[in-house]
C-alpha positions in Angstrom: -265.8 -19.0 33.9 -262.2 -17.9 33.4 -259.7 -17.8 36.1 -256.5 -15.8 36.6 -253.1 -16.7 37.6 -249.6 -14.7 37.9 -246.7 -15.0 35.9 -244.0 -16.9 37.5 -241.4 -14.4 36.6 -242.7 -10.9 36.4 -245.9 -11.5 38.4 -248.5 -10.4 35.9 -251.9 -11.7 35.8 -252.3 -14.3 33.1 -256.2 -15.3 32.1 -256.9 -19.0 32.4 -259.2 -21.0 30.4 -261.0 -23.6 32.6 -260.6 -27.3 31.5 -258.1 -29.9 31.2 -254.5 -29.5 30.3 -251.7 -27.5 31.5 -252.2 -23.9 32.7 -250.0 -21.2 31.1 -247.3 -20.1 33.8 -245.8 -17.2 31.7 -247.3 -14.2 30.2 -247.6 -13.8 26.4 -246.6 -10.1 26.3 -242.8 -10.4 27.2 -240.0 -12.5 26.8 -240.6 -14.3 30.4 -240.7 -17.8 29.1 -237.8 -17.6 26.9 -235.6 -15.9 30.0 -237.1 -18.4 32.1 -236.0 -21.2 29.7 -232.3 -19.7 29.5 -232.3 -19.4 33.3 -233.4 -23.1 33.8 -230.7 -24.2 31.3 -228.1 -22.3 33.2 -229.4 -24.0 36.6 -229.4 -27.4 34.9 -225.7 -26.8 33.9 -225.0 -25.7 37.6 -223.6 -28.6 39.4 -224.7 -29.6 43.0 -228.2 -29.7 44.3 -229.5 -26.7 42.4 -228.6 -28.1 38.9 -230.1 -31.6 40.2 -233.3 -29.6 41.2 -233.3 -27.8 37.8 -232.9 -31.1 36.0 -236.0 -32.7 38.2 -237.9 -29.8 37.4 -237.4 -29.9 33.8 -238.1 -33.5 33.8 -241.4 -33.1 35.6 -242.6 -30.6 33.1 -241.7 -32.8 30.2 -243.5 -35.6 32.2 -246.6 -33.0 32.8 -246.5 -32.0 29.2 -246.5 -35.7 27.9 -249.2 -36.7 30.3 -251.3 -33.6 29.2 -250.8 -34.4 25.5 -251.7 -38.0 26.3 -254.7 -37.5 28.7 -256.2 -34.9 26.7 -257.3 -36.7 23.6 -258.0 -40.0 26.2 -260.4 -37.4 27.8 -262.2 -36.4 24.6 -262.4 -39.8 23.5 -263.8 -40.9 26.7 -266.3 -38.0 26.7 -267.3 -38.8 23.2 -267.6 -42.5 23.7 -269.1 -42.4 27.4 -271.5 -39.3 26.9 -274.7 -40.8 28.4 -276.7 -39.2 25.6 -274.6 -40.3 22.7 -274.3 -43.8 24.4 -278.3 -43.9 24.7 -278.6 -42.3 21.1 -276.3 -45.5 20.1 -278.3 -47.9 21.7 -281.6 -46.4 20.5 -280.2 -46.3 17.2 -279.1 -50.0 17.4 -282.5 -51.0 18.7 -284.2 -49.2 16.3 -282.1 -50.7 13.2 -282.4 -54.2 14.8 -286.2 -53.6 15.4 -286.5 -52.5 11.8 -284.5 -55.2 10.4 -286.7 -57.8 12.6 -290.1 -56.0 11.6 -289.0 -56.5 7.9 -288.0 -60.0 8.3 -291.4 -60.5 10.0 -293.2 -58.7 7.3 -291.4 -60.9 4.7 -292.2 -64.0 6.4 -296.1 -62.9 6.8 -295.9 -62.1 3.0 -294.3 -65.4 2.5 -297.0 -67.1 4.2 -299.8 -65.1 2.6 -298.2 -66.3 -0.7 -298.2 -69.7 0.3 -301.5 -69.6 1.3 -302.7 -68.2 -1.8 -300.9 -70.7 -3.8 -302.7 -73.5 -1.7 -306.1 -71.9 -2.3 -305.0 -72.1 -6.3 -303.9 -75.4 -5.9 -307.3 -76.3 -4.4 -308.8 -74.6 -7.4 -306.9 -76.3 -9.8 -307.8 -79.7 -8.0 -311.4 -78.7 -8.3 -311.1 -77.9 -11.8 -309.4 -81.2 -12.5 -311.8 -83.1 -10.9 -314.5 -81.2 -12.9 -312.7 -82.1 -15.9 -312.4 -85.9 -15.0 -316.0 -85.7 -14.2 -317.0 -84.4 -17.6 -314.6 -86.9 -19.2 -316.6 -89.6 -17.2 -320.0 -88.3 -18.5 -318.6 -88.0 -22.0 -317.5 -91.7 -21.6 -320.8 -92.5 -20.4 -322.5 -90.7 -23.2 -320.2 -92.6 -25.6 -321.0 -95.8 -24.1 -324.9 -95.0 -24.4 -324.2 -94.0 -28.0 -322.6 -97.3 -28.8 -325.3 -99.2 -27.1 -327.9 -97.3 -29.5 -325.4 -97.8 -32.5 -325.6 -101.6 -31.4 -329.3 -101.6 -31.2 -329.7 -99.8 -34.5 -327.1 -102.4 -36.1 -329.4 -105.0 -34.4 -332.4 -103.4 -35.9 -330.7 -102.9 -39.4 -329.6 -106.7 -39.0 -333.4 -107.7 -38.3 -334.7 -105.5 -40.9 -332.2 -107.0 -43.5 -333.5 -110.4 -42.2 -337.1 -109.5 -42.8 -336.2 -108.3 -46.0 -334.4 -111.2 -47.0 -337.3 -113.2 -45.7 -340.0 -110.9 -47.8 -337.7 -111.4 -50.7 -337.7 -115.4 -50.0 -341.6 -115.2 -49.7 -341.9 -113.2 -52.7 -339.7 -115.4 -54.6 -341.8 -118.3 -53.5 -344.8 -116.4 -54.4 -343.4 -115.7 -57.8 -342.5 -119.4 -57.9 -345.9 -120.5 -57.1 -347.3 -118.1 -59.3 -345.2 -119.6 -62.2 -346.3 -123.0 -61.3 -350.0 -121.7 -61.4 -349.5 -119.8 -64.5 -348.2 -123.2 -65.9 -351.0 -124.9 -64.5 -353.4 -122.4 -66.1 -351.4 -122.9 -69.5 -352.0 -126.4 -69.0 -355.5 -125.6 -68.3 -356.3 -123.7 -71.1 -354.3 -126.2 -73.3 -356.7 -128.8 -71.9 -359.5 -126.7 -72.3 -358.7 -126.3 -76.1 -358.2 -130.0 -76.3 -361.7 -130.2 -74.3 -363.4 -127.7 -76.6 -362.1 -129.5 -79.8 -363.5 -132.9 -78.1 -366.7 -131.2 -77.0 -368.6 -132.4 -79.8 -367.4 -135.8 -78.5 -368.9 -135.5 -75.4 -371.1 -132.7 -73.9 -370.6 -133.9 -70.4 -366.7 -134.0 -71.0 -367.1 -130.4 -72.2 -368.9 -129.1 -69.5 -366.6 -130.6 -67.2 -363.7 -129.2 -68.9 -365.5 -125.6 -68.9 -365.8 -126.0 -65.0 -362.2 -127.0 -64.7 -361.2 -124.1 -66.8 -363.3 -121.6 -64.7 -361.6 -123.2 -61.8 -358.4 -122.9 -63.3 -359.1 -119.0 -64.0 -360.2 -118.6 -60.4 -356.9 -119.9 -59.2 -355.1 -118.0 -61.4 -356.9 -114.9 -60.3 -356.0 -115.9 -56.8 -352.4 -116.5 -57.5 -352.2 -113.2 -59.2 -353.7 -111.5 -56.2 -351.1 -113.6 -54.1 -348.4 -112.5 -56.7 -349.4 -108.8 -56.2 -349.6 -109.1 -52.2 -346.1 -110.6 -52.2 -344.9 -107.9 -54.4 -346.1 -105.3 -52.2 -344.7 -107.1 -49.1 -341.4 -107.2 -50.8 -341.5 -103.4 -51.5 -342.6 -102.9 -48.0 -339.7 -105.2 -46.8 -337.4 -103.1 -49.2 -338.7 -99.9 -47.9 -338.1 -101.1 -44.3 -334.6 -102.3 -45.1 -333.8 -99.0 -46.6 -335.1 -97.5 -43.4 -332.9 -99.7 -41.5 -330.1 -98.9 -43.5 -330.7 -95.3 -43.1 -331.2 -95.7 -39.3 -328.1 -97.8 -39.2 -326.2 -95.0 -41.1 -327.6 -92.2 -38.6 -326.5 -94.4 -35.8 -323.1 -94.7 -37.0 -322.8 -91.3 -37.8 -323.9 -90.6 -34.0 -321.6 -93.2 -32.7 -318.7 -91.6 -34.7 -319.7 -88.4 -33.4 -320.0 -89.7 -29.8 -316.5 -91.5 -30.3 -315.0 -87.9 -31.5 -316.7 -86.2 -28.5 -315.2 -88.9 -26.1 -311.9 -88.6 -27.8 -312.0 -84.6 -27.5 -313.3 -85.0 -23.9 -310.2 -87.5 -23.1 -307.9 -84.9 -24.8 -309.4 -82.0 -22.8 -309.2 -84.0 -19.8 -305.6 -85.1 -20.6 -304.7 -81.4 -21.2 -306.5 -80.5 -18.0 -304.5 -83.0 -16.0 -301.4 -82.0 -17.7 -301.9 -78.3 -16.8 -303.0 -79.3 -13.2 -300.0 -81.1 -12.9 -297.7 -78.3 -14.3 -299.6 -75.8 -12.1 -299.4 -78.1 -9.2 -295.7 -78.3 -9.8 -295.4 -74.6 -10.1 -297.4 -74.1 -6.8 -295.3 -76.5 -5.1 -292.1 -74.8 -6.5 -293.6 -71.4 -5.3 -294.6 -72.7 -1.8 -291.3 -74.2 -1.4 -289.6 -70.9 -2.6 -292.1 -68.9 0.0 -291.1 -71.4 2.7 -287.5 -70.8 2.0 -287.8 -67.0 2.0 -289.8 -67.1 5.3 -286.9 -69.3 6.7 -284.2 -67.0 5.5 -286.2 -64.0 6.8 -286.5 -65.7 10.2 -282.9 -66.4 9.8 -281.9 -62.7 9.2 -284.1 -61.8 12.2 -282.5 -64.0 14.4 -279.2 -62.7 12.7 -280.4 -59.1 13.5 -281.2 -60.1 17.2 -277.7 -61.9 17.6 -276.0 -58.7 16.2 -277.9 -56.3 18.7 -276.8 -58.5 21.3 -273.3 -58.2 20.1 -273.6 -54.7 20.0 -274.9 -54.5 23.6 -271.9 -56.8 24.7 -269.5 -54.4 23.0 -270.9 -51.5 24.4 -270.8 -53.1 28.0 -267.1 -54.1 27.3 -266.5 -50.1 26.0 -268.1 -49.1 29.2 -265.9 -51.5 31.1 -262.7 -50.1 29.2 -263.7 -46.7 29.7 -264.3 -47.4 33.5 -260.8 -48.8 33.4 -259.3 -46.0 31.3 -261.0 -43.7 33.6 -259.6 -45.0 36.6 -256.3 -45.1 35.1 -256.4 -41.4 34.0 -257.4 -40.6 37.3 -254.1 -42.6 38.9 -251.7 -41.1 36.2 -253.3 -37.7 37.3 -252.7 -38.5 41.1 -249.3 -39.6 40.2 -248.6 -36.1 38.4 -250.1 -34.4 41.1 -247.6 -36.3 43.6 -244.7 -35.5 41.2 -245.8 -32.0 41.3 -245.8 -31.6 45.0 -242.5 -33.6 45.2 -241.2 -30.9 43.0 -242.4 -28.2 44.8 -241.3 -29.6 47.9 -237.8 -29.9 46.4 -238.1 -26.5 45.2 -239.1 -25.2 48.6 -236.2 -27.2 50.1 -233.8 -25.6 47.5 -235.1 -22.2 48.2 -234.8 -22.8 51.9 -231.3 -24.2 51.5 -230.4 -21.1 49.5 -231.8 -18.9 52.0 -229.7 -20.4 54.9 -226.8 -20.2 52.5 -227.0 -16.3 52.0 -227.6 -15.9 55.7 
């Protein structure tokens, strides 16, 4: 609501705007303010009490305008800083920002924990695959050992077959030697038979004996021939057995070489799996460490945000205390200004009374 005062010179009404600041004392239509200023200058130049009062009034007006100019922005600043709605809004915004940063830090920490758990699961899976590769390599080594044992058995069989073939060849040679001896004996017997036939005429009994010996020698020759054939068949069978043993040994050698290659491949695969596992374990450990570091940093940021929120609250408390002090100082200055105004008015009234007494 607007209020109205009268001009100090002409008495015309002056509309006043309520609020802080010095109210208008002169109307704006005429030259009341300039005329009053000239009168004040004349009064200040007047010697005696009237000049002193004029100078005191001028000093008071300057003090009042200076205080008004100083108090007005202070009041505006205090109103802006200590407005409950603005203070609460700033507190709410600071709390919201801190809560947002804390929530983001906690979310980042939870994310880091989830990544660490995933990396741990991946590490467990890698360890399991490494164990499977190790088990496969162990199985391949066992298979290689079994293949080596079979190869050794085949080598032993080959050796036995070769020994049997050598024995058969020896028996065949012995049979051939026996057959040769028998053939020599048969030739000698035939020679004797011829000698006996030539001497048959000399003795019939000797001829019959020679014929009997010849028949016996023929039978012995037939038996030796049969034994030679048997020895040859035995030697052929031994040769076939030796060839089969050699073939079995070759197959066993091929199996042993294949088993060795499988073992080497299994060892290479196991070594590659172990190397891959070591690399993955190193990567997982590094990523887990990185996730732990990020979680630690997030917790530190959350703690820093909480500390900043506490600092903001402490600063607001200090601002409130400072504002209360400034408000008290402003009130004291206003009280001092009112006291100075009352003193000036009292001095003016005293001057008026003195002038009135002088006129009387």
